C-alpha positions in Angstrom: 115.7 106.8 97.5 116.5 103.1 97.8 113.7 100.9 99.2 114.5 97.3 100.3 111.6 95.0 100.9 113.4 92.0 102.3 116.1 93.2 104.7 117.3 89.6 105.5 119.0 89.6 102.1 121.0 92.7 103.1 122.5 91.7 106.5 124.4 93.0 108.3 122.8 96.4 108.4 122.9 99.5 110.5 120.1 101.2 112.3 120.2 105.0 112.1 117.7 107.1 114.1 117.6 110.4 112.2 115.2 113.3 112.4 113.2 111.9 109.5 112.7 108.5 111.1 114.4 105.2 111.7 116.5 103.8 108.8 117.9 100.3 108.4 120.8 100.6 106.0 122.8 97.7 104.6 126.4 97.8 105.7 127.4 97.0 102.1 125.6 100.2 100.9 127.6 102.3 103.4 130.8 100.6 102.3 130.0 101.2 98.6 129.2 104.9 99.3 132.6 105.2 101.1 134.4 103.5 98.2 132.6 105.7 95.6 130.7 102.9 94.0 127.3 104.3 95.0 126.1 107.9 95.3 125.7 109.3 98.8 122.4 110.8 97.5 120.8 107.4 98.2 120.8 108.5 101.9 118.6 111.3 103.2 120.2 114.5 104.5 119.1 113.7 108.0 120.7 110.3 107.8 124.0 111.7 106.6 123.9 114.3 109.4 123.2 111.6 112.0 126.0 109.4 110.7 128.5 112.3 110.8 127.3 113.2 114.3 127.9 109.7 115.6 131.3 109.5 113.8 132.3 112.8 115.4 131.3 111.6 118.8 133.5 108.5 118.4 136.6 110.4 117.1 136.6 113.1 119.8 136.3 110.8 122.8 
């Protein structure tokens, strides 16, 4: 798990409310995961499920 102590250095960031809590995730980390430069294992399973849930809501509207 990636733990960031000073979030101001990692703006912009996304807030994800998942079943395991609230997560503030740097946008750059998400972009790096999408590009394959970082492992998706850095995110918890509940976070990944929530991101997919929100994505699906957007694409089926």
